[in-house]
C-alpha positions as CSV (number, residue, x, y, z in Angstrom):
1,X,9.4,13.2,3.9
2,X,9.1,9.8,2.2
3,X,8.9,10.1,-1.6
4,X,9.3,6.5,-2.7
5,X,8.7,3.0,-1.4
6,X,9.6,-0.5,-2.7
7,X,8.1,-3.9,-2.2
8,X,8.8,-7.5,-2.9
9,X,7.3,-10.9,-2.3
10,X,8.7,-14.2,-1.2
11,X,9.0,-17.0,1.3
12,X,9.5,-16.4,5.0
13,X,13.1,-17.5,4.9
14,X,13.9,-15.3,1.9
15,X,12.3,-12.1,3.3
16,X,13.7,-12.7,6.8
17,X,17.2,-12.9,5.2
18,X,16.6,-9.6,3.4
19,X,15.6,-8.0,6.7
20,X,18.6,-9.3,8.6
21,X,21.0,-8.1,5.8
22,X,19.4,-4.6,5.7
23,X,19.1,-3.7,9.4
24,X,19.6,0.0,8.6
25,X,16.3,0.1,6.7
26,X,12.7,0.3,7.8
27,X,11.3,-2.9,6.4
28,X,7.7,-4.0,7.1
29,X,6.9,-7.7,6.8
30,X,3.3,-8.5,6.1
31,X,1.2,-11.7,5.7
32,X,-1.7,-11.7,3.3
33,X,-5.2,-11.9,4.6
34,X,-5.9,-14.5,1.9
35,X,-3.6,-17.5,1.8
36,X,-2.8,-16.9,-1.9
37,X,-1.4,-13.4,-1.1
38,X,1.6,-14.9,0.7
39,X,4.2,-12.6,2.3
40,X,5.1,-9.1,1.2
41,X,8.1,-7.0,2.4
42,X,7.7,-3.2,2.2
43,X,10.7,-0.9,2.3
44,X,9.7,2.5,3.6
45,X,13.3,3.7,4.3
46,X,13.2,6.1,1.3
47,X,16.6,4.7,0.2
48,X,17.2,3.1,-3.3
49,X,15.6,-0.3,-3.5
50,X,17.6,-3.4,-2.5
51,X,14.9,-5.6,-4.1
52,X,15.2,-7.2,-7.5
53,X,11.5,-7.2,-8.1
54,X,11.4,-3.7,-9.7
55,X,8.2,-2.9,-7.7
56,X,9.2,0.6,-6.9
57,X,6.6,3.4,-6.4
58,X,6.6,7.1,-6.2
59,X,4.4,8.6,-3.4
60,X,2.1,11.1,-5.1
61,X,-0.1,11.8,-2.0
62,X,0.1,11.0,1.7
63,X,-2.1,11.9,4.6
64,X,-1.6,10.4,8.0
65,X,0.9,9.3,10.5
66,X,3.6,7.3,8.8
67,X,3.2,4.8,11.6
68,X,3.3,1.6,9.4
69,X,1.3,-0.5,11.8
70,X,-1.9,-2.4,11.5
71,X,-4.0,-3.6,8.6
72,X,-2.8,-2.7,5.1
73,X,-5.0,-2.6,2.0
74,X,-3.6,-2.3,-1.5
75,X,-5.8,-1.5,-4.5
76,X,-4.1,-1.6,-7.9
77,X,-5.4,0.3,-10.9
78,X,-4.4,1.0,-14.5
79,X,-5.7,4.5,-15.4
80,X,-5.6,6.5,-18.6
81,X,-4.6,10.2,-18.1
82,X,-8.2,11.5,-17.9
83,X,-9.3,8.9,-15.4
84,X,-6.1,9.5,-13.4
85,X,-7.0,13.2,-13.1
86,X,-10.4,12.3,-11.6
87,X,-8.9,9.7,-9.4
88,X,-6.2,12.1,-8.1
89,X,-9.0,14.7,-7.3
90,X,-11.0,12.1,-5.4
91,X,-8.0,10.9,-3.4
92,X,-7.0,14.5,-2.6
93,X,-10.5,15.3,-1.4
94,X,-10.5,12.2,0.8
95,X,-7.1,13.2,2.2
96,X,-8.0,16.8,2.8
97,X,-11.4,16.1,4.5
98,X,-9.8,14.1,7.3
99,X,-9.2,10.4,7.2
100,X,-12.1,7.9,7.9
101,X,-12.3,6.5,11.4
102,X,-9.6,3.9,11.9
103,X,-7.5,4.9,8.9
104,X,-4.1,5.9,10.0
105,X,-2.6,6.5,6.6
106,X,-3.6,7.0,3.0
107,X,-1.0,6.8,0.2
108,X,-1.5,7.2,-3.5
109,X,1.3,5.7,-5.4
110,X,2.4,5.4,-9.0
111,X,4.7,2.7,-10.3
112,X,8.1,4.1,-11.3
113,X,8.3,2.2,-14.5
114,X,4.7,3.0,-15.6
115,X,2.9,6.2,-14.6
116,X,-0.5,4.8,-15.5
117,X,-0.3,2.1,-12.8
118,X,-1.7,3.4,-9.5
119,X,-1.9,1.9,-6.0
120,X,-4.2,3.2,-3.3
121,X,-2.6,2.0,-0.1
122,X,-4.5,2.5,3.1
123,X,-3.3,1.6,6.5
124,X,-5.9,0.9,9.2
125,X,-6.0,0.3,13.0
126,X,-7.6,-3.1,12.2
127,X,-9.5,-5.0,9.4
128,X,-12.9,-4.1,10.9
129,X,-12.3,-0.4,10.4
130,X,-11.3,-1.0,6.8
131,X,-14.4,-3.2,6.2
132,X,-16.7,-0.5,7.7
133,X,-15.2,2.1,5.4
134,X,-15.2,-0.2,2.3
135,X,-19.0,-0.7,2.7
136,X,-19.9,2.9,3.7
137,X,-21.0,5.9,1.7
138,X,-17.5,7.4,2.3
139,X,-16.1,4.8,-0.1
140,X,-18.6,5.7,-2.9
141,X,-16.2,8.0,-4.8
142,X,-13.8,5.0,-5.2
143,X,-16.5,2.4,-5.9
144,X,-16.4,3.1,-9.6
145,X,-12.7,2.2,-9.7
146,X,-13.1,-0.9,-7.5
147,X,-15.7,-2.4,-9.8
148,X,-14.3,-1.3,-13.2
149,X,-11.9,-3.0,-15.6
150,X,-9.3,-0.5,-14.4
151,X,-9.1,-2.2,-11.1
152,X,-7.0,-5.3,-11.5
153,X,-6.1,-6.4,-8.0
154,X,-6.8,-5.8,-4.4
155,X,-4.9,-7.4,-1.5
156,X,-4.9,-7.0,2.3
157,X,-2.1,-7.7,4.7
158,X,-1.4,-7.8,8.5
159,X,2.0,-6.9,9.8
160,X,4.0,-9.8,11.2
161,X,7.2,-9.9,13.2
162,X,10.4,-10.8,11.3
163,X,12.5,-13.7,12.4
164,X,15.8,-12.0,13.4
165,X,17.7,-15.3,13.6
166,X,18.5,-15.4,9.9
């Protein structure tokens, strides 16, 4: 069972080089849906991070397939302990009631260096399935977080193929 994951950002050449130097790891290369998001590399091997970015996360909750394919949505929050308890309960309720149509995985992460920094990572069959959920009544429990000062960033990515020639 995967307990941690790590991520880093960079140019295509830089991330392709990391991939080629770490062929023993399960690394997911993703391109941002918005141009300013750039490229992100996600290490889902469960091994200690090889990245220097210190963007390491503990998996607090997972429901789904571990397929790591499709459309990825990251929502970042800073939550005080009371808000975190409510957020945890809502994420657990979503996970235990069956994932929405098109969602293959739901992960609730906390940053290793700061337990009040949360990430809700959802993986989808495609961006349309995510958009339907995001604008449905099923998203309502998370709407308060997505529109509050606690929500400081959202980003979406599509998986891309690494260039193995580096």
